[in-house]
Backbone as JSON Lines, residues from 0, in Angstrom:
{"i":0,"aa":"R","n":[-7.6,5.98,3.48],"ca":[-6.9,4.2,3.39],"c":[-5.78,3.82,2.37]}
{"i":1,"aa":"H","n":[-6.39,5.2,1.47],"ca":[-4.39,4.31,0.56],"c":[-3.71,4.41,1.73]}
{"i":2,"aa":"W","n":[-3.06,5.27,3.05],"ca":[-2.14,5.38,3.09],"c":[-2.01,4.24,4.41]}
{"i":3,"aa":"E","n":[-3.12,3.4,5.06],"ca":[-3.46,2.47,6.01],"c":[-2.54,1.45,4.94]}
{"i":4,"aa":"D","n":[-3.3,1.59,3.97],"ca":[-2.54,0.64,3.33],"c":[-1.53,0.12,2.54]}
{"i":5,"aa":"E","n":[-0.13,1.38,2.19],"ca":[0.47,1.77,1.56],"c":[1.14,1.88,2.67]}
{"i":6,"aa":"Q","n":[1.21,1.04,3.85],"ca":[2.29,1.78,4.75],"c":[3.92,0.54,4.56]}
{"i":7,"aa":"W","n":[5.09,1.39,4.38],"ca":[6.48,1.18,4.5],"c":[7.56,1.59,5.0]}
{"i":8,"aa":"N","n":[8.25,0.63,5.27],"ca":[9.8,0.76,6.74],"c":[11.07,2.01,5.83]}
{"i":9,"aa":"P","n":[11.62,2.56,6.55],"ca":[13.02,3.4,5.6],"c":[13.88,1.76,6.42]}
{"i":10,"aa":"F","n":[13.74,0.85,7.0],"ca":[14.57,0.76,7.15],"c":[14.71,-0.49,6.94]}
{"i":11,"aa":"A","n":[13.12,-0.95,5.98],"ca":[13.38,-2.44,5.53],"c":[14.84,-2.28,4.17]}
{"i":12,"aa":"V","n":[14.29,-0.97,3.61],"ca":[14.77,-1.41,2.7],"c":[16.56,-1.88,2.3]}
{"i":13,"aa":"E","n":[16.98,-2.86,1.61],"ca":[18.52,-3.22,0.98],"c":[19.12,-2.02,0.32]}
{"i":14,"aa":"L","n":[19.84,-1.62,1.05],"ca":[21.54,-0.95,0.6],"c":[22.37,-0.93,0.76]}
{"i":15,"aa":"E","n":[23.52,-2.82,0.73],"ca":[24.36,-3.4,0.47],"c":[24.66,-2.61,-0.94]}
{"i":16,"aa":"R","n":[24.01,-2.45,-1.84],"ca":[24.28,-2.9,-3.15],"c":[24.84,-1.35,-3.06]}
{"i":17,"aa":"D","n":[24.12,-0.65,-2.57],"ca":[24.57,0.85,-2.83],"c":[25.49,1.57,-1.71]}
{"i":18,"aa":"R","n":[26.18,0.85,-0.81],"ca":[27.43,0.71,0.18],"c":[28.79,0.29,-1.15]}
{"i":19,"aa":"E","n":[28.51,-0.74,-1.81],"ca":[29.47,-1.58,-2.84],"c":[30.16,0.25,-3.72]}
{"i":20,"aa":"Q","n":[28.68,0.15,-4.32],"ca":[29.07,1.29,-5.53],"c":[29.19,3.09,-4.96]}
{"i":21,"aa":"W","n":[28.92,3.13,-4.01],"ca":[29.48,4.31,-3.27],"c":[30.94,4.19,-3.44]}
{"i":22,"aa":"Q","n":[31.7,3.27,-3.07],"ca":[32.78,3.61,-2.73],"c":[32.97,3.54,-4.1]}
{"i":23,"aa":"E","n":[32.52,2.89,-5.2],"ca":[33.59,2.78,-6.41],"c":[32.91,4.06,-7.25]}
{"i":24,"aa":"L","n":[32.07,5.07,-7.15],"ca":[32.15,6.11,-7.62],"c":[32.7,7.41,-7.67]}
{"i":25,"aa":"S","n":[33.23,8.13,-8.21],"ca":[34.63,9.45,-8.53],"c":[33.77,10.16,-9.36]}
{"i":26,"aa":"G","n":[34.52,11.76,-9.45],"ca":[34.79,12.51,-9.96],"c":[33.22,13.09,-9.95]}
{"i":27,"aa":"E","n":[32.82,13.08,-11.57],"ca":[31.92,14.49,-11.78],"c":[30.47,13.4,-11.2]}
{"i":28,"aa":"D","n":[30.59,11.93,-11.24],"ca":[29.27,11.76,-11.08],"c":[29.13,10.89,-9.43]}
{"i":29,"aa":"R","n":[30.14,10.66,-8.87],"ca":[30.09,11.17,-6.91],"c":[29.05,12.82,-6.81]}
{"i":30,"aa":"D","n":[30.25,13.87,-7.32],"ca":[29.68,15.05,-7.4],"c":[27.93,15.27,-7.8]}
{"i":31,"aa":"L","n":[27.4,14.83,-8.41],"ca":[26.71,14.84,-8.94],"c":[25.34,13.91,-7.73]}
{"i":32,"aa":"V","n":[25.64,12.86,-7.8],"ca":[24.83,11.64,-7.34],"c":[24.86,13.18,-5.1]}
{"i":33,"aa":"F","n":[25.44,13.57,-4.72],"ca":[25.93,13.66,-4.07],"c":[25.54,14.97,-3.46]}
{"i":34,"aa":"W","n":[25.2,15.92,-4.67],"ca":[24.58,17.29,-4.73],"c":[23.33,16.61,-4.99]}
{"i":35,"aa":"V","n":[22.55,16.0,-5.22],"ca":[21.4,15.71,-5.78],"c":[20.88,14.52,-3.99]}
{"i":36,"aa":"L","n":[21.65,13.84,-3.17],"ca":[21.33,13.01,-2.46],"c":[20.85,14.99,-1.2]}
{"i":37,"aa":"S","n":[22.19,16.05,-1.48],"ca":[22.26,16.81,-0.28],"c":[20.76,18.09,-0.11]}
{"i":38,"aa":"S","n":[20.63,18.12,-2.29],"ca":[19.62,18.64,-1.72],"c":[18.05,17.75,-1.39]}
{"i":39,"aa":"L","n":[17.6,16.74,-1.49],"ca":[16.8,15.97,-1.45],"c":[16.61,16.13,0.7]}
{"i":40,"aa":"M","n":[18.35,15.84,0.67],"ca":[18.4,15.49,2.12],"c":[17.72,16.91,3.34]}
{"i":41,"aa":"V","n":[18.08,18.47,2.35],"ca":[17.75,19.66,3.04],"c":[16.65,19.86,3.02]}
{"i":42,"aa":"A","n":[15.68,19.02,1.86],"ca":[14.59,19.47,1.11],"c":[13.35,18.48,2.21]}
{"i":43,"aa":"E","n":[13.7,17.85,2.3],"ca":[12.91,17.22,3.4],"c":[12.68,17.23,4.81]}
{"i":44,"aa":"E","n":[14.31,17.82,5.47],"ca":[14.22,18.05,6.53],"c":[12.69,19.71,6.78]}
{"i":45,"aa":"R","n":[13.48,20.67,5.57],"ca":[12.69,21.88,5.61],"c":[10.94,20.91,5.67]}
{"i":46,"aa":"I","n":[10.43,20.27,4.51],"ca":[8.84,20.1,4.9],"c":[8.79,19.0,6.12]}
{"i":47,"aa":"T","n":[9.12,18.92,6.09],"ca":[8.77,17.48,7.87],"c":[8.63,18.81,8.98]}
{"i":48,"aa":"T","n":[9.98,19.67,8.9],"ca":[9.6,20.8,10.3],"c":[9.15,21.62,10.25]}
{"i":49,"aa":"K","n":[8.41,22.93,8.44],"ca":[6.94,23.41,8.71],"c":[6.2,22.99,8.21]}
{"i":50,"aa":"F","n":[5.13,22.07,8.64],"ca":[4.23,21.46,8.4],"c":[3.0,21.45,8.98]}
{"i":51,"aa":"S","n":[3.43,21.53,10.22],"ca":[2.58,21.49,11.59],"c":[1.08,22.61,11.03]}
{"i":52,"aa":"G","n":[2.29,23.49,10.82],"ca":[0.65,25.27,10.75],"c":[-0.78,24.47,10.02]}
{"i":53,"aa":"L","n":[0.06,23.73,9.09],"ca":[-1.05,23.25,8.21],"c":[-2.26,22.29,8.84]}
{"i":54,"aa":"V","n":[-1.07,21.06,10.03],"ca":[-2.35,20.28,10.4],"c":[-3.67,21.33,11.76]}
{"i":55,"aa":"G","n":[-2.95,22.59,11.88],"ca":[-3.6,23.34,13.03],"c":[-4.47,24.1,12.17]}
{"i":56,"aa":"A","n":[-4.49,24.26,10.93],"ca":[-5.37,24.57,10.17],"c":[-6.42,23.74,9.2]}
{"i":57,"aa":"H","n":[-6.64,22.33,9.68],"ca":[-7.36,22.01,8.9],"c":[-8.83,22.8,9.09]}
{"i":58,"aa":"G","n":[-9.76,22.29,8.37],"ca":[-11.31,22.68,8.55],"c":[-12.29,21.28,8.55]}
{"i":59,"aa":"S","n":[-11.93,20.55,8.95],"ca":[-12.86,19.66,9.18],"c":[-11.8,18.39,9.71]}
{"i":60,"aa":"E","n":[-12.73,17.79,10.33],"ca":[-11.52,16.01,11.06],"c":[-11.1,15.31,10.42]}
{"i":61,"aa":"E","n":[-12.15,14.99,9.22],"ca":[-10.82,14.33,7.97],"c":[-10.13,14.58,7.41]}
{"i":62,"aa":"E","n":[-9.92,16.14,7.21],"ca":[-8.63,16.52,7.0],"c":[-7.48,16.72,7.86]}
{"i":63,"aa":"A","n":[-8.17,16.89,9.06],"ca":[-7.18,16.87,9.95],"c":[-6.41,15.32,9.85]}
{"i":64,"aa":"T","n":[-7.02,14.64,10.09],"ca":[-7.01,13.29,10.16],"c":[-5.82,13.14,8.27]}
{"i":65,"aa":"F","n":[-6.31,13.39,7.4],"ca":[-5.3,12.92,6.08],"c":[-4.02,14.02,6.76]}
{"i":66,"aa":"L","n":[-3.99,14.59,6.64],"ca":[-2.26,15.77,6.71],"c":[-2.03,14.76,8.12]}
{"i":67,"aa":"A","n":[-2.26,14.27,8.8],"ca":[-1.64,14.11,10.05],"c":[-0.87,12.77,9.96]}
{"i":68,"aa":"T","n":[-1.78,12.37,8.76],"ca":[-1.21,11.0,8.0],"c":[0.42,12.13,7.12]}
{"i":69,"aa":"Q","n":[-0.17,12.66,6.16],"ca":[0.9,13.16,5.43],"c":[2.31,13.61,6.81]}
{"i":70,"aa":"Q","n":[2.27,14.82,7.41],"ca":[3.06,14.64,8.59],"c":[3.67,13.47,8.77]}
{"i":71,"aa":"V","n":[3.3,11.94,9.34],"ca":[4.12,11.66,9.38],"c":[5.35,10.68,8.58]}
{"i":72,"aa":"D","n":[4.15,11.1,6.72],"ca":[4.85,10.19,5.67],"c":[6.44,11.13,5.75]}
{"i":73,"aa":"E","n":[6.81,12.35,5.44],"ca":[7.53,13.47,5.87],"c":[8.64,12.51,6.56]}
{"i":74,"aa":"A","n":[8.5,12.99,8.08],"ca":[9.04,12.0,9.4],"c":[9.68,11.23,8.55]}
{"i":75,"aa":"R","n":[9.05,10.46,8.41],"ca":[9.53,9.07,7.6],"c":[10.31,8.75,6.29]}
{"i":76,"aa":"H","n":[10.5,9.44,5.42],"ca":[10.47,10.18,4.22],"c":[12.14,10.35,5.12]}
{"i":77,"aa":"M","n":[12.06,11.85,5.58],"ca":[13.36,12.02,6.1],"c":[14.31,10.78,6.71]}
{"i":78,"aa":"Q","n":[13.75,9.83,7.39],"ca":[14.27,9.14,8.48],"c":[15.27,8.86,7.17]}
{"i":79,"aa":"F","n":[15.18,8.16,6.16],"ca":[15.05,7.19,4.56],"c":[16.49,7.46,4.7]}
{"i":80,"aa":"Y","n":[16.28,9.37,4.44],"ca":[17.78,9.96,4.25],"c":[18.43,9.6,4.98]}
{"i":81,"aa":"A","n":[18.27,10.1,6.09],"ca":[19.26,10.15,6.74],"c":[19.75,8.6,7.37]}
{"i":82,"aa":"R","n":[18.64,8.13,6.66],"ca":[19.68,6.34,6.8],"c":[20.68,6.52,6.07]}
{"i":83,"aa":"F","n":[20.04,6.44,4.33],"ca":[21.13,6.42,3.62],"c":[22.84,7.5,4.02]}
{"i":84,"aa":"Q","n":[22.46,8.32,4.68],"ca":[23.51,9.35,4.83],"c":[23.69,8.41,5.84]}
{"i":85,"aa":"D","n":[23.28,8.1,6.9],"ca":[24.12,6.6,7.75],"c":[24.55,5.79,6.88]}
{"i":86,"aa":"E","n":[24.46,5.31,6.16],"ca":[25.03,4.01,6.09],"c":[25.8,4.12,4.62]}
{"i":87,"aa":"V","n":[25.47,5.2,3.58],"ca":[26.02,4.35,2.62],"c":[27.25,5.87,2.0]}
{"i":88,"aa":"V","n":[26.71,7.25,2.27],"ca":[27.34,8.09,2.05],"c":[28.3,9.01,2.97]}
{"i":89,"aa":"A","n":[28.3,8.92,4.41],"ca":[28.84,9.28,5.05],"c":[28.77,8.67,7.07]}
{"i":90,"aa":"D","n":[29.24,8.64,7.65],"ca":[29.95,7.91,8.87],"c":[28.1,8.3,9.64]}
{"i":91,"aa":"P","n":[27.68,7.95,10.33],"ca":[26.89,7.78,11.25],"c":[26.06,9.06,11.99]}
{"i":92,"aa":"A","n":[25.83,9.68,11.99],"ca":[25.83,11.33,12.64],"c":[24.24,11.41,12.86]}
{"i":93,"aa":"A","n":[23.48,12.31,13.91],"ca":[22.32,12.92,14.12],"c":[21.76,13.41,12.4]}
{"i":94,"aa":"I","n":[20.56,13.96,12.64],"ca":[20.21,14.66,11.04],"c":[20.52,15.46,10.86]}
{"i":95,"aa":"G","n":[20.14,16.41,11.4],"ca":[20.86,17.87,12.06],"c":[22.22,18.03,11.35]}
{"i":96,"aa":"A","n":[23.14,16.7,12.27],"ca":[24.18,17.07,11.22],"c":[24.48,16.6,9.97]}
{"i":97,"aa":"H","n":[24.02,15.93,8.81],"ca":[23.42,15.46,7.59],"c":[22.88,16.36,7.37]}
{"i":98,"aa":"V","n":[22.05,17.14,8.29],"ca":[21.37,18.51,7.73],"c":[22.31,19.44,6.84]}
{"i":99,"aa":"E","n":[23.25,19.7,7.85],"ca":[24.38,20.97,7.97],"c":[25.53,20.34,6.82]}
{"i":100,"aa":"R","n":[25.76,19.51,6.77],"ca":[26.78,19.55,5.84],"c":[25.84,19.43,4.29]}
{"i":101,"aa":"A","n":[25.19,18.7,4.24],"ca":[23.98,18.14,3.08],"c":[24.04,20.51,2.59]}
{"i":102,"aa":"R","n":[23.89,21.1,3.53],"ca":[23.06,22.81,3.26],"c":[23.69,23.11,2.43]}
{"i":103,"aa":"T","n":[25.23,22.41,2.78],"ca":[26.62,23.4,2.08],"c":[26.73,23.37,0.24]}
{"i":104,"aa":"Q","n":[25.69,22.41,-0.05],"ca":[25.81,21.99,-1.36],"c":[24.66,23.14,-2.34]}
{"i":105,"aa":"T","n":[23.73,23.24,-1.07],"ca":[22.22,23.51,-1.73],"c":[22.67,25.49,-2.45]}
{"i":106,"aa":"S","n":[22.1,26.14,-3.44],"ca":[21.91,26.59,-3.94],"c":[21.41,27.86,-3.49]}
{"i":107,"aa":"P","n":[21.41,29.39,-4.4],"ca":[20.53,30.97,-3.39],"c":[19.1,30.28,-4.18]}
{"i":108,"aa":"A","n":[19.79,29.69,-5.07],"ca":[17.72,29.86,-5.31],"c":[17.1,28.18,-4.39]}
{"i":109,"aa":"F","n":[17.84,27.49,-4.16],"ca":[16.58,26.46,-2.94],"c":[17.07,26.96,-1.75]}
{"i":110,"aa":"R","n":[17.69,27.97,-1.43],"ca":[17.78,28.26,-0.24],"c":[16.61,29.63,-0.43]}
{"i":111,"aa":"A","n":[16.17,30.27,-1.24],"ca":[15.14,31.29,-1.72],"c":[13.83,30.57,-1.29]}
{"i":112,"aa":"I","n":[13.5,29.05,-1.58],"ca":[12.43,28.68,-1.26],"c":[12.66,27.76,-0.62]}
{"i":113,"aa":"F","n":[12.8,27.01,0.01],"ca":[13.2,26.3,1.44],"c":[12.83,26.79,2.32]}
{"i":114,"aa":"D","n":[14.43,27.69,2.37],"ca":[14.69,28.39,3.93],"c":[13.81,29.66,4.17]}
{"i":115,"aa":"E","n":[13.18,30.37,3.38],"ca":[12.9,31.85,3.29],"c":[11.02,31.66,2.65]}
{"i":116,"aa":"A","n":[10.63,31.36,1.48],"ca":[9.63,31.24,1.2],"c":[8.63,30.6,1.91]}
{"i":117,"aa":"L","n":[9.52,29.3,1.83],"ca":[8.62,28.24,2.85],"c":[8.37,28.34,4.31]}
{"i":118,"aa":"V","n":[9.69,29.28,4.52],"ca":[9.17,29.45,6.27],"c":[8.46,30.77,6.6]}
{"i":119,"aa":"A","n":[8.56,31.57,5.41],"ca":[8.1,32.48,6.08],"c":[6.07,32.21,5.56]}
{"i":120,"aa":"A","n":[5.57,31.78,4.64],"ca":[4.9,30.83,4.45],"c":[3.79,30.16,5.95]}
{"i":121,"aa":"H","n":[5.28,29.46,6.6],"ca":[4.74,28.54,7.59],"c":[3.91,29.72,9.01]}
{"i":122,"aa":"E","n":[5.56,30.62,8.84],"ca":[4.93,31.8,10.09],"c":[3.17,32.21,9.97]}
{"i":123,"aa":"Q","n":[3.28,32.13,8.95],"ca":[2.47,32.98,8.25],"c":[1.03,31.96,8.88]}
{"i":124,"aa":"L","n":[1.12,31.45,8.88],"ca":[0.14,30.32,8.86],"c":[-0.89,29.64,10.68]}
{"i":125,"aa":"V","n":[0.42,30.03,11.21],"ca":[0.89,29.67,12.26],"c":[0.09,31.07,12.82]}
{"i":126,"aa":"A","n":[0.45,31.56,12.74],"ca":[-0.22,33.13,13.56],"c":[-1.63,33.29,13.28]}
{"i":127,"aa":"S","n":[-1.69,32.83,11.94],"ca":[-3.36,32.79,11.26],"c":[-3.92,31.93,10.6]}
{"i":128,"aa":"P","n":[-4.91,30.62,11.19],"ca":[-4.64,29.49,10.82],"c":[-6.2,29.27,10.28]}
{"i":129,"aa":"A","n":[-6.8,30.24,10.61],"ca":[-8.06,30.4,10.5],"c":[-8.28,31.74,9.69]}
{"i":130,"aa":"D","n":[-6.86,32.15,9.05],"ca":[-6.63,32.75,7.64],"c":[-6.72,32.1,6.17]}
{"i":131,"aa":"A","n":[-7.48,31.77,5.22],"ca":[-8.11,31.59,4.24],"c":[-6.72,31.43,2.9]}
{"i":132,"aa":"A","n":[-6.59,33.05,3.12],"ca":[-5.12,33.72,2.11],"c":[-4.12,33.0,2.42]}
{"i":133,"aa":"A","n":[-3.65,32.68,4.18],"ca":[-2.58,32.34,4.31],"c":[-2.03,30.49,3.87]}
{"i":134,"aa":"K","n":[-3.88,29.35,4.02],"ca":[-3.67,28.31,3.75],"c":[-3.29,28.01,2.63]}
{"i":135,"aa":"V","n":[-3.72,29.16,1.33],"ca":[-3.99,28.81,0.27],"c":[-2.47,29.21,-0.35]}
{"i":136,"aa":"R","n":[-1.83,30.13,0.28],"ca":[-0.82,29.91,0.2],"c":[0.48,29.09,0.51]}
{"i":137,"aa":"F","n":[0.12,28.7,1.55],"ca":[1.0,27.75,1.73],"c":[0.79,26.3,1.32]}
{"i":138,"aa":"V","n":[-0.37,26.13,0.83],"ca":[-0.98,24.97,0.1],"c":[-0.02,25.25,-1.41]}
{"i":139,"aa":"T","n":[-0.23,26.04,-1.93],"ca":[0.12,26.41,-2.91],"c":[1.86,25.62,-3.35]}
{"i":140,"aa":"L","n":[1.77,26.63,-1.89],"ca":[3.82,26.66,-2.27],"c":[4.29,25.3,-2.2]}
{"i":141,"aa":"Y","n":[3.56,24.77,-1.0],"ca":[4.4,23.57,-0.54],"c":[3.68,22.76,-1.28]}
{"i":142,"aa":"H","n":[2.75,21.85,-1.6],"ca":[2.11,21.12,-2.4],"c":[2.61,20.98,-4.02]}
{"i":143,"aa":"Q","n":[1.82,21.93,-4.81],"ca":[1.93,22.95,-6.72],"c":[3.12,22.66,-6.45]}
{"i":144,"aa":"V","n":[4.31,23.77,-5.78],"ca":[5.64,24.26,-6.1],"c":[6.43,22.5,-5.84]}
{"i":145,"aa":"L","n":[6.51,22.51,-4.4],"ca":[7.43,21.94,-3.7],"c":[7.36,20.43,-3.39]}
{"i":146,"aa":"E","n":[6.14,20.02,-3.75],"ca":[6.29,18.54,-4.5],"c":[5.37,18.39,-6.37]}
{"i":147,"aa":"G","n":[5.02,19.43,-6.24],"ca":[4.12,18.7,-7.46],"c":[5.39,19.31,-8.64]}
{"i":148,"aa":"T","n":[5.66,20.39,-8.52],"ca":[7.52,20.64,-9.41],"c":[7.73,20.05,-9.49]}
{"i":149,"aa":"L","n":[8.52,20.72,-7.99],"ca":[10.25,20.32,-8.03],"c":[9.92,19.1,-8.13]}
{"i":150,"aa":"G","n":[9.4,18.8,-7.03],"ca":[9.2,17.11,-6.6],"c":[9.07,15.7,-7.36]}
{"i":151,"aa":"L","n":[8.33,16.31,-8.26],"ca":[8.26,15.08,-8.94],"c":[8.77,15.76,-10.84]}
{"i":152,"aa":"T","n":[9.66,16.51,-10.59],"ca":[10.81,16.7,-11.49],"c":[12.35,15.84,-10.98]}
{"i":153,"aa":"S","n":[12.49,16.84,-10.21],"ca":[13.79,15.76,-9.39],"c":[13.44,14.32,-9.25]}
{"i":154,"aa":"F","n":[12.56,13.85,-8.88],"ca":[11.69,12.6,-8.79],"c":[12.72,11.76,-10.35]}
{"i":155,"aa":"N","n":[11.49,12.33,-11.22],"ca":[11.47,11.8,-12.88],"c":[13.23,11.67,-13.07]}
{"i":156,"aa":"F","n":[13.77,12.95,-12.79],"ca":[15.22,13.34,-12.96],"c":[15.85,11.86,-12.88]}
{"i":157,"aa":"V","n":[16.07,12.44,-11.64],"ca":[17.32,11.51,-10.53],"c":[17.22,9.66,-10.46]}
{"i":158,"aa":"T","n":[15.58,9.2,-10.77],"ca":[15.4,7.96,-11.44],"c":[16.2,7.21,-12.26]}
{"i":159,"aa":"S","n":[15.22,8.06,-13.35],"ca":[16.04,7.97,-14.85],"c":[17.27,7.56,-14.75]}
{"i":160,"aa":"Y","n":[18.1,8.73,-14.03],"ca":[20.03,9.1,-14.47],"c":[20.32,7.73,-14.08]}
{"i":161,"aa":"L","n":[19.55,6.91,-12.82],"ca":[20.01,6.33,-11.75],"c":[20.02,4.77,-12.06]}
{"i":162,"aa":"Q","n":[18.91,4.54,-13.37],"ca":[17.78,3.49,-13.56],"c":[19.79,2.99,-14.79]}
{"i":163,"aa":"R","n":[19.56,4.57,-15.59],"ca":[20.1,3.98,-17.02],"c":[21.69,3.9,-16.72]}
{"i":164,"aa":"E","n":[21.89,4.26,-15.65],"ca":[23.46,3.46,-15.32],"c":[23.49,3.09,-13.74]}
{"i":165,"aa":"S","n":[22.46,1.6,-14.07],"ca":[22.46,0.87,-13.02],"c":[22.94,1.36,-11.72]}
{"i":166,"aa":"L","n":[22.77,2.6,-11.1],"ca":[23.37,2.44,-9.97],"c":[22.02,3.08,-8.59]}
{"i":167,"aa":"L","n":[22.36,2.56,-7.26],"ca":[21.83,2.86,-6.81],"c":[20.61,2.11,-6.22]}
{"i":168,"aa":"P","n":[20.9,0.69,-6.17],"ca":[19.48,0.44,-6.79],"c":[18.48,0.87,-5.75]}
{"i":169,"aa":"G","n":[19.12,0.82,-3.67],"ca":[18.12,0.7,-2.66],"c":[17.84,2.4,-2.75]}
{"i":170,"aa":"F","n":[18.66,3.07,-3.07],"ca":[18.76,4.38,-2.99],"c":[16.69,4.53,-3.46]}
{"i":171,"aa":"V","n":[17.03,4.29,-5.28],"ca":[15.87,4.05,-6.06],"c":[14.66,3.63,-6.02]}
{"i":172,"aa":"E","n":[14.93,2.44,-4.76],"ca":[13.51,1.96,-4.36],"c":[12.88,2.91,-3.44]}
{"i":173,"aa":"G","n":[13.51,3.22,-2.46],"ca":[13.72,4.03,-0.85],"c":[12.62,4.93,-1.96]}
{"i":174,"aa":"Y","n":[13.44,5.57,-3.01],"ca":[12.72,7.18,-3.02],"c":[11.55,6.8,-4.03]}
{"i":175,"aa":"S","n":[11.28,5.94,-4.51],"ca":[9.91,5.68,-5.4],"c":[9.28,5.68,-4.9]}
{"i":176,"aa":"K","n":[9.09,5.06,-3.24],"ca":[8.58,4.75,-2.12],"c":[7.97,6.51,-1.51]}
{"i":177,"aa":"I","n":[8.7,6.91,-1.42],"ca":[8.54,8.65,-1.11],"c":[7.81,9.34,-1.66]}
{"i":178,"aa":"H","n":[7.71,8.69,-3.64],"ca":[7.4,9.43,-4.91],"c":[5.45,8.84,-4.73]}
{"i":179,"aa":"H","n":[5.69,7.72,-4.2],"ca":[4.37,7.63,-4.34],"c":[3.08,8.1,-3.7]}
{"i":180,"aa":"D","n":[4.04,8.49,-1.91],"ca":[3.15,9.42,-0.96],"c":[3.29,10.29,-1.69]}
{"i":181,"aa":"E","n":[3.59,10.98,-2.17],"ca":[3.64,12.31,-2.5],"c":[3.17,12.35,-3.84]}
{"i":182,"aa":"Q","n":[2.41,11.47,-4.27],"ca":[1.29,11.67,-5.39],"c":[-0.05,12.08,-4.46]}
{"i":183,"aa":"R","n":[-0.31,11.41,-3.21],"ca":[-1.46,11.57,-2.49],"c":[-0.82,12.74,-2.47]}
{"i":184,"aa":"H","n":[-0.27,13.12,-1.57],"ca":[0.08,15.25,-0.97],"c":[-0.96,15.03,-1.81]}
{"i":185,"aa":"I","n":[0.71,15.7,-3.21],"ca":[-0.45,16.09,-4.3],"c":[-2.02,16.53,-4.62]}
{"i":186,"aa":"G","n":[-2.38,14.76,-5.02],"ca":[-3.32,15.42,-4.73],"c":[-4.84,15.94,-3.84]}
{"i":187,"aa":"Y","n":[-4.48,15.67,-2.36],"ca":[-4.59,16.86,-1.65],"c":[-4.5,18.19,-1.64]}
{"i":188,"aa":"G","n":[-3.65,18.54,-1.7],"ca":[-3.48,20.4,-2.7],"c":[-4.03,20.55,-3.68]}
{"i":189,"aa":"T","n":[-4.24,19.76,-4.42],"ca":[-5.18,19.47,-5.91],"c":[-6.6,19.9,-5.79]}
{"i":190,"aa":"W","n":[-7.03,19.33,-4.58],"ca":[-7.88,18.44,-3.61],"c":[-8.88,20.56,-3.33]}
{"i":191,"aa":"Y","n":[-7.84,20.62,-2.6],"ca":[-7.93,21.61,-1.31],"c":[-8.1,23.42,-2.17]}
{"i":192,"aa":"L","n":[-7.14,23.04,-2.84],"ca":[-7.2,24.55,-3.9],"c":[-8.29,25.11,-4.74]}
{"i":193,"aa":"R","n":[-8.42,23.33,-5.41],"ca":[-9.67,23.87,-6.22],"c":[-11.29,23.82,-5.03]}
{"i":194,"aa":"D","n":[-11.63,22.92,-3.91],"ca":[-12.91,23.43,-3.1],"c":[-12.71,24.77,-3.0]}
{"i":195,"aa":"A","n":[-11.18,26.03,-2.22],"ca":[-10.86,26.37,-1.72],"c":[-11.04,28.02,-2.51]}
{"i":196,"aa":"V","n":[-10.97,27.7,-4.39],"ca":[-11.16,29.53,-5.28],"c":[-12.83,28.62,-5.3]}
{"i":197,"aa":"A","n":[-13.58,27.93,-5.24],"ca":[-14.51,27.82,-5.74],"c":[-15.54,28.2,-5.19]}
{"i":198,"aa":"R","n":[-15.5,28.26,-3.68],"ca":[-16.43,29.2,-2.65],"c":[-16.02,30.41,-2.8]}
{"i":199,"aa":"D","n":[-14.62,30.89,-2.42],"ca":[-14.16,32.41,-2.69],"c":[-13.84,32.39,-4.24]}
{"i":200,"aa":"P","n":[-13.77,32.7,-4.87],"ca":[-12.68,32.94,-6.72],"c":[-11.83,34.29,-5.8]}
{"i":201,"aa":"A","n":[-12.13,35.08,-5.43],"ca":[-10.64,36.06,-4.66],"c":[-10.35,35.23,-4.27]}
{"i":202,"aa":"L","n":[-9.99,33.92,-3.88],"ca":[-8.87,33.21,-3.7],"c":[-7.24,32.6,-5.22]}
{"i":203,"aa":"G","n":[-7.92,32.64,-5.99],"ca":[-7.33,32.47,-6.99],"c":[-6.94,33.48,-6.89]}
{"i":204,"aa":"D","n":[-6.04,34.86,-6.82],"ca":[-5.18,35.23,-6.78],"c":[-4.64,34.89,-5.74]}
{"i":205,"aa":"E","n":[-4.66,34.46,-4.63],"ca":[-3.26,34.15,-4.31],"c":[-2.84,32.86,-4.56]}
{"i":206,"aa":"V","n":[-3.13,32.35,-5.31],"ca":[-2.74,30.46,-6.05],"c":[-1.8,31.63,-6.87]}
{"i":207,"aa":"R","n":[-2.23,32.82,-7.46],"ca":[-1.46,32.94,-9.51],"c":[-0.37,33.69,-8.69]}
{"i":208,"aa":"A","n":[-0.73,34.16,-7.36],"ca":[0.29,35.6,-7.34],"c":[2.03,34.98,-6.45]}
{"i":209,"aa":"T","n":[1.3,33.66,-5.38],"ca":[1.95,33.01,-4.57],"c":[3.68,31.96,-5.99]}
{"i":210,"aa":"L","n":[2.65,31.8,-7.16],"ca":[3.37,31.64,-8.25],"c":[3.88,31.69,-8.81]}
{"i":211,"aa":"R","n":[3.93,33.22,-8.86],"ca":[4.53,34.35,-10.03],"c":[6.08,34.66,-8.91]}
{"i":212,"aa":"A","n":[5.46,34.44,-7.6],"ca":[6.63,34.95,-7.72],"c":[7.56,34.29,-6.93]}
{"i":213,"aa":"L","n":[6.87,32.89,-7.22],"ca":[8.31,31.72,-6.56],"c":[8.94,31.16,-8.05]}
{"i":214,"aa":"L","n":[8.36,31.36,-9.58],"ca":[8.64,30.94,-10.39],"c":[10.03,31.14,-10.88]}
{"i":215,"aa":"P","n":[10.2,32.04,-10.88],"ca":[11.76,32.21,-10.77],"c":[13.01,31.61,-10.61]}
{"i":216,"aa":"A","n":[12.5,31.98,-9.16],"ca":[14.14,30.67,-8.35],"c":[13.65,28.71,-8.67]}
{"i":217,"aa":"V","n":[12.35,28.8,-8.89],"ca":[11.93,27.71,-9.36],"c":[12.66,27.15,-10.58]}
{"i":218,"aa":"A","n":[12.22,28.14,-11.8],"ca":[12.92,28.05,-13.04],"c":[14.82,27.85,-12.77]}
{"i":219,"aa":"E","n":[15.31,28.86,-11.7],"ca":[16.85,28.29,-11.41],"c":[16.77,27.2,-10.96]}
């Protein structure tokens, strides 16, 4: 119901002031903002295209419905970042071209999480959708680490910086809407893991092992 009542359009956010400010940015400010935008672009592409396995591993029709709405959210987020790249940062291009350009800005730690750990966890879930341990590992990685740790931290850092410097108001608006969606996603992940571990306490070891494996790259 929250999803139905909170729809937003990534093409309705006003970006005119962002275009003007982007042309005025230079030096370290521009480099920092471009690095942040690049990281978000690559991250959103990864978490949009590496999610369908969780939809296929649903435990009930209600869960399947919620997960389907999350996948739509992720695609909407990718469309907003792609539009920002089209209209503010660079010339219009296919999303894949934006992602490849942005990928050159990401760090080895970033790639270890999004290109290796996430891809591997998704492949395991696609191969064995009934495997409770594979689903727990994926939800821990996706909802607790990517969205609940890196996502929330990035949002607080980026929006605080841009608001303090009075920069890119359209981006802040769109990113805030994305953040609101992700709070709902994190709520699902917390519910699912709590329920799964209550049913089978041994799955708590999967949560802990996933966190331990990823925390060094997360910290970096």
